[in-house]
Each structure stands twice: as C-alpha cells, then as structure tokens.
N, C-alpha and C positions, 0 to 999 in steps of 0.2 A: 599463659594459652589462650588464644582469641574465645570470646564465646562460641558457641553452636549456632548460627543463623536462626531466628525465630518467624521470619514469614519468607514467602514464596512466591516467587514473581511467574506470569507466565504471558506470552506477545499477546497484544489485544490491538485491533483496528476497529473503530469507531468508524461507519459512513454514515453522515448526514445529507440527506436529500432535502435541498433546500427547494422550496415554493418557486412558479416564476415570478420574474421581477419585471415588471413592463420598465419603459425609459424613465429615468429620472425618479423611479419608486423606491422608498426608504422602509425597511421593516424591521420592529425594534423588537427587543427582547424575545425573540423565535427562541422557545424552550427546548432542548435535546433532553431528553431521558436517558439515562446509562442503566445497566443492567442493576437487577436488585440484589444480584446472586455474591459479588464480591466488590470491595473500593478499586478503582481504577486512578491509578498515574498517567499524567500526559507527558509526553517526551519530545515529540514531534505534531507538527500539522502540515495540511497539503491541501492543494484544493484544483480543481478541475472543471471545464463543461465538455459535452459531447462537441467533437470533432466535427466542423464545417463541412457539410456536404456539396459546396461549390468550386471547390477548389480543386479538382480531379482524382483520379485515381493512386494518385503518388505520394501527394504528401498532403496532410491533413494538418490545419490550423485551427484552436481555438479562438474564436472571435469571441470579442468582448470581454474573456476572463480576466484580462488587463484594466477593464474600466470598472472592476466592482471594488467597494471600501467594503472593511468588516472592522468589527472588533467583538472579542467574547468575554465572558465571564468568567473568576475564579469559583470555586467550591462554594462558597458563601454568596454568591450573585454580585461579586464585586469584579467591575470591569478591569482587565489589565490593562487598556488603552483608554486614554484622556476622550478620545476620540474617533471617530472612524478612520480607518490605515487605509489607504490603497494597496489590493494585494500583492503588487510587485514588491513595495516597500514592507509590508508583515511579512510575508513569506520568500521572498527573494526573486530573482528572476525567472527561477526555474518551477515558484510555483509548489516547492517541495514534490516537484515530481521526480523521472527519472530514478526513482529509488529510493530519494534522498527528502525525505520531509522535513520542513525547518525545524531545526532543534528547539525544545521551548525550555529552558533557563533561569532559576532553578524548575527541576518538574513539580507538576501540582498535584496533588491527589483531591479526588473526589469519593464520599462514601459512598455505601451503597444506594442505589434509586439515586445517583446525584444529578444535576441537572447543569449542562451547560447553555447561558443563556448568548444568542447570537444578534447582532444588530449587522444588517445587508443593506447594501444602496448600488442601486446600478446609475452608475453615471456617464452612460451609453445613450445611444439614440434608438438603439433597438433592444426588444423584450431578450431576456436572458431566460430560458430552459435548461433544465438538466445540470445546474450548479452543485454540484458537491463537493463539500469538507470532509477532509479525513483527517482524525483525531488518532493519533498513532501514542501506544504507551505498553503497560504493563496492568493485568489484573493483579490484584494482591492479597495473598491468603495465608494462613498459618501454615507452617509446615505440614506436607502431608495433604494440603489440597487436592494437589492432582497428582495422576500418574507419570510427573516428569522425572525425567532421569539426569543424572549428573557423571561428571567422572567417575571411575574406578579406581580405589586405595593406592593402584601402582598402576604407574603407567608404562609402558617400556619405552614407548616411542608416538612422534606424530607425525604426519604429512599433508600437507596442505592439498586440496582435492576437489575434481569437479565431477559433476554427472549432466553429461548433456544428455536429453531427449535423444532417442531412437539408435544413439549409438552405441548401446549395451541393454541388458535386462535391467537396469536400474528405471528408467522412466520409457515408458513405447512411446513409439512415434505418435505426437498430436496433429491429426488431419482435422481441420476445421472447414467446415463449408463455411456460407456467407451466412448465415443462421445455425448455430449451431450450440448445442449442450452436451458437457461429456460430464457424466458424475463419477465419483469416486475413483479419479486417474489415479493408480498406484504407485506409488515410487519406495522403492525397497533397496537400499545401500548395498553392497559388496556383504557378504557373512564374514569375511575375514577380520573385521576389525569396526568399530562403534563408528558413527561418523556425528559431526557438530554442523549443525547448517548455519550458516553464518547470511547468506546473501541469494538472490536468484538475479536471474536477465531473463527475460522472456520477449519472444515477438522479434518478427522481422524489418528492416529498417524502413520499410515501405508496405501500402498494401493491404493493411488493416487499420481498424480505428476502434471499433468497442468491443474490446475484451477484456474480459473480468476472471478473477479467480477468487476461491475460496480454498484456504488453507485448514485442512482438518487434521488431529491427532490420531492416534491408533486406533482410538476409540472412536472417531467420526465427529470428534466435539471441533466444531469451527474454533478459529484464531482471531473472527471476524464476525460482527453483526448481521454484515450485508456484502454482498461480494465487493472487491477492491479490484479498480483498474487496473492492468497491468502496467501501464506507465510508472504508477504509484507505488506500485506492491513493489517491483521489481526493477523495472527500468529496460528498455530495449537491448535487445541482442548486438541491433548494428548501429546505425547512426539515429539520434534520436527526431522527434516530429519539430518543426521551427515551433516559436514562440511570438506572439504580439507583441509590437512595442509601437503605443501611439494608436493613432484610430483606425489604421492600414495599413503599416510595415511591419514585416514579421524578420526574425532574426536567427538564424542555428544555435541551440545551446552549446557553450564552449564550459566544460569545468567536468558535474558528475555524468554519468551515464554509465556505459558498460565499460568503459576502464577504471572507474571510481566508482562502483555500487554501493548505495547504502547495506547498513548491518541489520540485522535485526537483534533485537532488544528486549529479553534476554535472546540469547541464542539458543537453538531447538537441537536439544540433545537425543539423538536414536542411537539405543544401543544394537549390539550386532543380532540378527537377525528380526528389528523392529521394522517399523514401516508408516509411512504417513498419507494422506491421499489429498486427493485436487478435483474440485470440480471448477469446470472452463466453459464459460458462458462467450459467444460471440453473433453480434447484431450488427453486421455490417450492411443490411439489406438497402438500405438509404443511399449506400454510396456509390457512385459512377465506377462501372469498371471493376470491383470488388469481383472476387472470385474467390474457389476452394483453396487452403495454402497448407503445406508442411508449415506447422508453426513452432519453432525452435523455445525450447525452456533450458536452461542450463541450470542446476543447484551448486551452490559453491560452498566449501568451508575445511574441515580438516577432518582426517580418517586419524581413530585412537585406536592404538594397538595398547593392550594388555596381558 
C-alpha cells in the first residue's frame, strides 16, 4: 500500500518587476526575494513588457521583448545558464505567454525566504520599462498547511466542464472601463458537484492591453505575490496578440492559446458550495481607441460527482 503524502502543494505565481533597462544596459545579480512562509518549487517561467501604444486600437505588440537576454540562478545562487540567453531562446517564441509559461525541468526548489538572482541585458536601441518575469510553481508545506481540498473517497462520475462569465450565476459579466479595478469578483461553481479548476481563458482578441488578475482562495488568500497579466495567467479567449520577430517585424502565434491552454499545477479543487475570488485591474488609458468592454473570462476543468 502506498505511503500517504507528506507534503502539500499550492499554486503560486511570483511576479518580478524589473528596473528600467536603458539601451545596451546590463544589470547583474538582481535579487528577487521569495516569501518567508513556505518553500517554493519552480515549474515554469514567462516574460512580458507593456504593449506598445503606437500601433493603434486593434492590436498591440510588446516591442523590444525579443531583444532582452536573461539568465537566472538556482536555490544556491548557482546560475542555470553559462551566459545570458535571448528570451526567444530561453522562453520560446511566445515568451511563456498565452497561458503557457515555459516549463522548467527538473523543477527547482527554494527554501523559505530564498532568492532568485537575475542577470538582464537590453540588446535593443530603446529603453525598456515595465519588464516583468513571472515564476510559476507551487508553495510546498507539510500536510494541513492550507485548507486545500481534494477528491472524495468515492467518485461516481466526472464531467469536463466550462464556466463562461455572464452566461450563468457562476461568474458575473465583467464590464471593464478603460481604467478599472474590480475587487473580489466571485466565482461560485454549481452546487450539484465539486469542481476542479484546470485552466482559464480571458480577454477579447482585440481592444484590451494591460489587464491583470489576482486569483484568491475562499479565504481571500492570493495565489500570487502581485497581479498577473491575463496573457500569462490565462491566455486570450480569442486570437492572441502579435509577437515581435527581429527589430521591427511581427508574427501571429501558432500553437498555444485559446485552443491549447496551459494547466494550473496543482489543480485547484473546489468542493460543492465552495467559492474563489478574482481581482481584475485594467489600465488602458494610454492606448488610442480603448473603450469600455465586456471582458470574457472562462474557467475550465471538471465536475466531480460523489
């Protein structure tokens, strides 16, 4: 008979906001301090910069992201790359976005209050501001560390299931002004079963830019140290944004996205009559043509009947 588990995992996103990088600038050994409550195990990395406001109201581009190089250190400040690596090579052509942070394998575990050191270089001709690196993984604690839930002893059947906002009582319609902060938006799955949250999709294909989410459990404890951009946390519901190739060319992503969303690890289990919350922040005042939108959010996973 297998031994019972001795540790518990809880989904965690750490958002690192980098200093401004002047053209050609190299910043070395920038320390990023992790929380003191539990060890952290890294499973994936993503990166982004704010969308360029000069492209018009329909599409945004993350100008200069492809011209940044990076390397990061392990739990004992042992770098995992011999030298700085361009982000398109280190994180792939989507930079870990569209809901699919670039996997880190084998996973790396930091102790409480661990530090990730980063080297960053801007190889482009313009200053880069607003660069964010997202480290996705799990907090690790002994069993009973959190009020996380799991499958009942007897499961009679399961059903793959999606909850779109505004289509029923589970998630309200999200109306976002050009500048908008929504706090503790309630997600309440149907009370006929438990629900296992595996992934999400959020946002229209065009017309929104800087939209961030903070996921929280039923005790309002966040799953991240800071708001996470929708393109990293979920991926767009429609056609994803264009990505830079070279200094001035852009291509549409092919691969991950609405049809192939990333998965939360571990999955988030919501028992019958349970709930979770979302904070939503939109800051699109700098973008020409931006206006109020009905912002789609869909949460997908599985119903569990017992």
